[in-house]
C-alpha positions, 0 to 999 in steps of 0.5 A, a space after each residue: 777261454 775268457 769272456 767279455 761282454 759289452 753293451 751297444 751304444 744306441 745310435 739311429 740314422 733316419 733314412 732318406 728313401 727313394 722307391 724306384 719303379 712302380 711295377 717290376 718285370 723280369 726277363 729270363 736270365 741266361 743262367 745255367 743251374 746245376 744241382 747236386 743231391 746231399 748224400 744224407 737224407 733230409 740233411 737241411 743244407 742251410 748255408 753255402 760257402 766258397 773255399 779257396 780251392 773252389 769247393 762248395 761247402 754247406 752246413 747240414 743242419 738236420 744231419 749234424 754234418 758239414 758237406 763239401 762238394 767238388 764242383 768239377 767232379 761232383 764228388 760230395 764228402 760229409 764231415 760229422 760233427 763231434 757234439 750231437 744235434 749241434 744244428 750247424 747253421 752258418 759257415 765261412 771258409 778262411 784263407 787256409 781252407 779251414 771251415 768255421 761254423 755256428 752251432 745254432 742248437 748248442 751255442 758254440 762256434 766250431 772249427 773243422 780241419 778238412 784234412 783230418 776231419 777234427 772239430 775244435 769247439 769254441 765255447 763261452 759262459 754267456 747263457 744269452 748266446 745260445 744260438 749263434 747264427 751267421 759268421 763272417 771274418 774281417 780283414 784282421 782275422 776276427 770272426 764276427 757272428 750274429 746271435 738271433 734270439 739272444 739279440 747279440 753280436 759276437 766277436 771271437 778271436 781265434 788266436 786267443 779263443 776270447 769271445 765278447 758280446 754286445 747287445 743290439 740296442 733295439 729289443 728283439 731285433 733278431 740279428 740275422 745276416 751279416 757282412 763286412 762292409 767296405 770300411 771294415 766294420 760288420 753290418 747286420 740285418 735286424 730281421 725283427 725290426 726295420 733296421 740295419 746295424 753297424 758294429 764298430 770293430 774296436 769299441 763294439 758300439 752299434 749304430 743303427 740305420 733305419 729302413 722304411 716302415 715295415 721292412 724286415 731285412 733278412 740277408 745282406 751283401 756288399 756291392 763293389 761300390 761300398 753300398 749294401 744290398 738287402 733282401 726285405 723278406 716281409 715286403 717283397 723288396 730289394 733294398 740298397 743302403 749307402 752307409 756313408 749317406 744313410 740313403 735307402 733305395 728300394 725296388 719291388 721284386 718281380 714276384 710281388 709282395 709275397 715273394 719273400 726275398 731271402 738269400 742274396 749275394 753280389 758279384 764282382 761285376 756289380 750285379 745283385 743276385 737273390 732268391 725269391 723264396 715265396 715263389 714256386 718254384 723259387 727263382 734266382 733273380 739277377 738285378 743290374 744296378 745300372 739298368 735297374 732291370 731284373 732277370 729271373 731263372 727258376 730253380 730246377 728242383 724248386 729250391 725249397 727255400 734258398 736261405 743263403 747264396 755265396 758268390 765265387 771270384 769267377 762270378 758263379 753262385 753257390 746255393 743251398 736248396 734247403 727244402 729239396 736236400 740239394 746244393 746248386 751251382 749257378 753259372 751266368 753266361 758271362 761267367 761261363 764264357 770267361 772261363 
């Protein structure tokens, strides 16, 4: 495996910010939430992912396993990893059904073949990249990932095994959630600052969009119209960035300044879903960008911090309920009725 390293070009975009609404209120959403216990105790299911066959995959960070839930039957299968204490964190399933994950404790990207259970590890020689975090695939089949404490963005070509890294221009930016934008470029949250970064897929130069003072974006999701929604963990806000204009809009989350919005996803109908991790029990929030209305559903088990959410093509939401050792499937009434 060869290694390349690139430094980012500092490019900051000042925000045009619009705060919408004074006090946010939430109606109760019509959502059915089914939860499934992870077989290994205290597994810490961290991130969920959707497979092409509709299965729910999750990382089990404490158990050092990956888990697969057959949503239709409720059957749960676990896959142990090869390297002890790898700390699997983020994951994504490619079009062939192969599962890719970040080993947050051991500094590698793993590839799991669900048919054989065999794990292949992609490693590098850059000591800075010891804690890979959130992975995403672009349209060209390149795997991009954040490196939280290392303050890096990684690029892995699965065909060659070649890894490259670029340093985020802002020191201690804590790159966290990541998504591929409508323009094909990776966008990522700078949880340690009030910025969202964009990586040029060719040059790996980084452009930074500045959010309101005090914002701490943690997770990010792409909307059908090409805008990006982010969960502002520090200020209890839902934010939207238009990458084309750098315009930022914000809405106060109904749970208040201490609601700690965390996992977030969008569905094909344009609605935004996120969890308030600072509210007990955790809530699954639905936001309609047209009406600007919030709807809330308490998570039956309490959630125990929903760190990430994945949306299926049918409009269901897959959740990892970390603190209660469960994964969940949330089915909005609209999605349920269309099946």
